[in-house]
C-alpha positions in Angstrom: -2.6 22.4 15.8 0.2 24.4 14.3 -1.9 27.4 13.7 -3.1 27.6 17.3 0.4 26.6 18.6 -0.8 23.5 20.3 2.5 21.6 20.7 0.9 18.6 22.5 -1.6 18.3 19.7 1.2 18.6 17.1 3.1 15.7 18.9 -0.1 13.6 18.8 -0.6 14.4 15.1 3.0 13.5 14.2 2.6 10.3 16.1 -0.6 9.3 14.4 0.8 10.2 11.0 3.8 8.0 11.8 1.6 5.1 12.7 -0.3 5.4 9.4 3.0 5.5 7.4 4.3 2.5 9.4 1.1 0.5 8.7 1.4 1.4 5.0 5.0 0.1 5.0 6.6 3.5 4.5 8.9 3.1 7.5 11.2 6.0 6.5 8.3 8.5 6.7 7.1 6.8 9.9 10.5 7.4 11.4 10.5 11.0 10.4 7.2 11.7 12.0 8.0 9.7 15.1 11.2 11.7 15.5 9.3 15.0 15.1 6.8 13.8 17.7 9.7 12.8 20.1 11.4 16.1 19.6 8.3 18.0 20.6 7.6 15.8 23.5 11.2 16.2 24.7 10.9 20.0 24.4 7.6 20.0 26.4 9.1 17.7 29.0 5.8 16.1 30.1 3.6 13.2 29.4 5.9 10.3 30.2 3.6 7.6 28.8 3.2 9.5 25.5 7.0 9.8 25.3 7.5 6.1 25.9 4.9 5.2 23.4 6.8 7.3 20.8 10.0 5.5 21.8 8.2 2.2 21.3 7.0 3.3 17.9 10.5 4.3 16.9 11.9 0.9 18.1 9.4 -1.0 16.0 9.7 1.2 13.0 13.5 0.9 13.1 13.2 -2.8 13.6 11.4 -3.4 10.3 13.1 -0.7 8.2 15.6 -2.2 5.7 18.1 0.2 4.4 21.8 0.0 3.3 23.0 0.7 6.8 21.0 -2.0 8.5 23.3 -2.2 11.5 22.6 1.4 12.4 18.8 0.8 12.2 18.9 -2.4 14.3 21.2 -0.7 16.8 18.7 2.2 17.0 15.8 -0.2 17.4 17.6 -2.0 20.3 18.4 1.3 21.9 14.8 2.4 21.9 13.6 -1.1 23.0 15.9 -0.8 26.0 14.7 2.7 26.9 11.1 1.5 26.8 12.0 -1.5 29.0 13.6 0.7 31.6 10.6 3.0 31.7 8.1 0.1 32.3 10.4 -1.4 34.9 10.5 2.0 36.8 6.7 2.1 36.6 6.5 -1.6 37.7 4.0 -2.3 34.9 4.1 -6.1 34.5 2.1 -6.2 31.3 4.2 -3.7 29.5 7.4 -5.2 30.8 6.3 -8.5 29.3 5.5 -6.7 26.0 9.0 -5.2 26.1 10.6 -8.6 26.7 8.6 -10.0 23.8 9.6 -7.1 21.5 13.3 -7.5 22.4 13.0 -11.3 21.9 11.6 -10.8 18.4 14.3 -8.3 17.7 16.9 -10.9 18.7 15.1 -13.5 16.4 15.4 -11.1 13.5 19.1 -10.9 14.2 19.2 -14.8 14.1 20.4 -14.6 17.7 18.0 -17.5 18.7 19.4 -18.3 22.1 18.9 -14.7 23.3 15.5 -14.6 21.5 14.4 -17.7 23.4 15.5 -16.2 26.8 13.6 -13.0 26.3 10.5 -14.7 24.9 10.5 -17.2 27.8 10.5 -14.4 30.3 7.7 -12.6 28.4 5.7 -15.9 28.3 6.1 -16.4 32.0 5.0 -12.8 32.7 2.0 -13.0 30.4 0.9 -16.2 32.3 1.3 -14.2 35.6 -0.8 -11.3 34.1 -3.3 -13.8 32.8 -3.7 -12.5 29.3 -4.6 -15.4 27.0 -4.2 -13.4 23.8 -0.7 -12.3 24.6 0.2 -15.8 25.8 -0.8 -17.3 22.5 1.0 -14.5 20.5 4.2 -15.1 22.6 3.9 -18.9 22.1 3.6 -18.3 18.4 6.8 -16.1 18.5 8.7 -18.8 20.4 7.4 -21.4 17.8 8.7 -19.2 15.0 12.1 -19.0 16.6 12.2 -22.8 16.9 11.2 -23.2 13.3 13.8 -20.6 12.1 16.5 -22.3 14.1 15.6 -25.7 12.6 13.7 -27.0 15.6 10.3 -27.6 13.8 9.1 -30.5 15.8 10.0 -28.8 19.1 8.0 -25.8 17.9 5.0 -27.9 17.1 5.0 -30.0 20.2 5.9 -27.4 22.8 4.5 -24.1 21.5 2.2 -24.2 18.5 -0.1 -27.1 19.4 -0.5 -25.9 23.1 -1.2 -22.3 21.9 -3.8 -23.7 19.5 -5.5 -25.5 22.4 -5.7 -22.4 24.7 
């Protein structure tokens, strides 16, 4: 793409390379490639959905990256999650809004902010029920169950989330 000066293609290539590095667990390289992709997409000023997918990739990569300055990475993750949420709300895209609520809920859970995690995940679950996607309902119920287990509410997790999710 570079040799033919195809900037849109370069952005896609950097994004795909970032996804591969992220899947391999090399979040630092994933972040570098996602940031290159974002920079190109910002310069081109088009393809809103591509831009938001890049922001979402950045949010998730920052969320799992563990470095010395963890607070900076988690703050960056939350910043990108919020940008993604605002975009999907402007687009009135219920499914992706629900996904954003779930992503932010899991972000809160990783911060051990369980009350906030429960609130965001509850909204996500309600929205997934409205959209009618059983796979995402089950995933969200599992995330809520994980929050309950982490916050020492194991029986609640089993009774209210994990067993019903298994029966869906």
